[in-house]
C-alpha positions as CSV (number, residue, x, y, z in Angstrom):
1,V,120.8,-20.0,33.5
2,I,118.2,-22.6,32.7
3,G,116.8,-23.0,29.1
4,I,113.2,-23.1,28.3
5,P,112.0,-26.6,28.8
6,S,110.3,-28.7,26.1
7,R,106.5,-28.6,25.8
8,F,104.2,-31.3,24.5
9,G,101.4,-30.8,22.0
10,V,102.8,-27.6,20.4
11,T,103.3,-26.9,16.7
12,S,106.7,-27.4,15.1
13,L,106.9,-23.7,14.7
14,Q,106.6,-23.2,18.4
15,E,109.1,-25.9,19.2
16,N,111.5,-24.5,16.6
17,R,111.2,-21.1,18.3
18,R,111.9,-22.6,21.7
19,H,114.9,-24.5,20.4
20,G,116.2,-21.4,18.7
21,V,115.9,-19.2,21.8
22,N,117.7,-21.9,23.8
23,Q,120.5,-22.1,21.3
24,R,121.0,-18.3,21.3
25,L,120.8,-18.3,25.1
26,S,123.4,-21.0,25.4
27,K,125.7,-19.1,23.1
28,L,125.3,-15.9,25.0
29,C,126.0,-17.7,28.3
30,R,129.2,-19.3,26.8
31,E,130.4,-15.9,25.6
32,A,129.8,-14.4,29.0
33,G,131.3,-17.3,31.0
34,I,127.9,-18.2,32.5
35,H,126.8,-21.8,33.0
36,Y,123.8,-22.8,30.9
37,V,121.8,-26.0,31.7
38,E,118.8,-27.5,30.1
39,Y,116.2,-29.8,31.8
40,K,114.6,-32.2,29.4
41,A,111.5,-33.6,31.1
42,D,109.6,-36.4,29.6
43,R,105.8,-36.5,29.6
44,S,105.5,-38.2,32.9
45,R,107.0,-35.1,34.5
46,I,104.5,-32.6,33.1
47,C,101.1,-31.7,34.4
48,P,98.0,-32.3,32.3
49,D,98.1,-28.6,31.2
50,R,101.2,-29.6,29.2
51,V,103.1,-26.6,30.5
52,H,104.0,-26.9,34.2
53,F,106.0,-29.5,35.9
54,N,104.2,-31.9,38.2
55,E,105.6,-32.9,41.6
56,M,108.0,-35.4,40.0
57,G,109.1,-32.9,37.4
58,Q,109.7,-30.2,40.0
59,H,111.7,-32.7,42.1
60,D,113.9,-33.8,39.1
61,G,114.4,-30.2,38.0
62,A,115.4,-29.0,41.4
63,G,117.8,-32.0,41.8
64,M,119.4,-31.1,38.5
65,I,119.8,-27.5,39.5
66,F,121.2,-28.5,42.9
67,R,123.7,-31.0,41.4
68,H,124.9,-28.3,39.0
69,C,125.2,-25.6,41.7
70,R,126.7,-27.7,44.6
71,N,130.1,-27.5,42.9
72,F,130.1,-23.8,43.5
73,L,129.0,-24.0,47.2
74,L,132.3,-25.0,48.7
């Protein structure tokens, strides 16, 4: 399970909510024996809309997911 990524230009309330959801999700995953990962993209990996990943962000995120999952492929 992948956590909700950071966003830029949001209020502290919105960021606190995102962080809280990720903390609860991480705890639920731990309790269920499910792996939880979080992708922390910097501003250079986000589109001008401040929500979606640009090509570099998509590449980095996909690489992170692959590196995590490849241990389970063999």
